[in-house]
C-alpha positions as CSV (number, residue, x, y, z in Angstrom):
1,X,88.0,93.6,100.1
2,X,89.2,96.4,98.0
3,X,92.9,96.5,97.1
4,X,95.0,99.4,95.9
5,X,96.6,99.3,92.4
6,X,100.2,99.0,93.5
7,X,99.4,96.3,96.1
8,X,97.5,94.4,93.4
9,X,100.4,94.7,91.0
10,X,102.7,93.4,93.8
11,X,100.4,90.5,94.5
12,X,101.2,89.2,91.0
13,X,104.9,89.6,91.6
14,X,105.6,88.1,95.1
15,X,104.1,84.8,96.1
16,X,104.4,85.2,99.8
17,X,103.6,88.9,100.1
18,X,100.7,89.8,102.4
19,X,98.8,91.4,99.6
20,X,99.1,88.1,97.6
21,X,97.8,86.0,100.5
22,X,94.9,88.5,101.0
23,X,94.0,88.6,97.4
24,X,94.2,84.9,97.0
25,X,91.8,84.4,100.0
26,X,89.4,87.1,98.9
27,X,89.2,85.6,95.4
28,X,88.6,82.1,96.8
29,X,85.7,83.6,98.8
30,X,84.5,85.8,96.1
31,X,84.8,89.0,98.0
32,X,87.0,91.3,95.7
33,X,85.4,94.6,94.8
34,X,86.4,97.0,92.0
35,X,84.9,100.1,90.8
36,X,85.2,101.4,87.2
37,X,87.8,103.8,88.4
38,X,89.8,101.3,90.4
39,X,89.7,98.6,87.7
40,X,90.8,101.2,85.0
41,X,93.6,102.4,86.9
42,X,94.8,98.9,87.5
43,X,94.5,98.0,83.8
44,X,96.3,101.0,82.7
45,X,99.3,100.4,85.0
46,X,99.3,96.7,84.1
47,X,100.0,97.6,80.4
48,X,102.7,100.1,81.1
49,X,105.9,99.5,79.1
50,X,108.0,99.3,82.4
51,X,106.1,96.0,83.3
52,X,107.0,94.4,79.9
53,X,109.9,92.4,81.4
54,X,107.5,91.0,84.0
55,X,104.3,90.2,82.1
56,X,103.7,89.2,78.6
57,X,100.6,90.5,76.8
58,X,98.9,87.1,77.2
59,X,99.6,87.1,81.1
60,X,98.2,90.5,81.4
61,X,95.0,89.4,79.5
62,X,94.7,86.4,81.8
63,X,95.2,88.5,85.0
64,X,92.4,90.9,83.8
65,X,90.1,88.2,82.7
66,X,90.5,86.4,86.1
67,X,89.8,89.5,88.1
68,X,86.9,90.4,85.9
69,X,85.4,86.9,86.5
70,X,86.3,86.5,90.1
71,X,85.5,89.9,91.5
72,X,82.3,92.1,91.8
73,X,82.0,95.6,90.2
74,X,80.6,98.1,92.6
75,X,79.7,101.7,92.0
76,X,80.4,103.8,95.2
77,X,77.5,106.0,96.2
78,X,79.7,108.3,98.5
79,X,82.5,110.6,98.2
80,X,85.4,110.6,100.7
81,X,88.2,113.1,100.9
82,X,90.5,111.6,103.5
83,X,93.7,110.3,101.8
84,X,96.9,112.2,101.6
85,X,96.8,111.5,97.9
86,X,93.4,112.5,96.5
87,X,93.7,109.8,93.9
88,X,93.5,107.1,96.6
89,X,90.0,108.4,97.8
90,X,88.4,106.1,95.2
91,X,89.6,103.0,97.1
92,X,88.2,104.3,100.4
93,X,84.9,105.2,98.7
94,X,84.7,101.7,97.2
95,X,85.5,99.9,100.5
96,X,83.0,101.9,102.4
97,X,80.3,101.8,99.9
98,X,80.6,98.0,99.2
99,X,81.0,97.3,103.0
100,X,84.3,95.6,102.2
101,X,85.8,93.7,105.1
102,X,89.2,95.3,104.4
103,X,91.0,97.7,102.2
104,X,94.6,96.6,101.3
105,X,96.9,99.4,100.9
106,X,100.6,100.1,101.2
107,X,99.7,103.6,102.5
108,X,100.3,104.5,106.1
């Protein structure tokens, strides 16, 4: 599974969200993929000031450590230009290259 940054942030807010359930299941089965680009984007968003009221520094460190330990880094070997937002192509590239079972996104 690959998961878009906003869905991954949401998965840490809402216990009953679909993205939370999908992430939990994928982590239990060891099937979460990140590329350097997708992990970096998530880490940068996680440390933004606007999230200070939701996560302490220590909680952010724990989230990143858990994801690092329980996921697989993968380097996509293809380029895809299919998203309405070109910044989202990296998630499609990752999902296709890693042969992920699904790609969790809030996009249409």
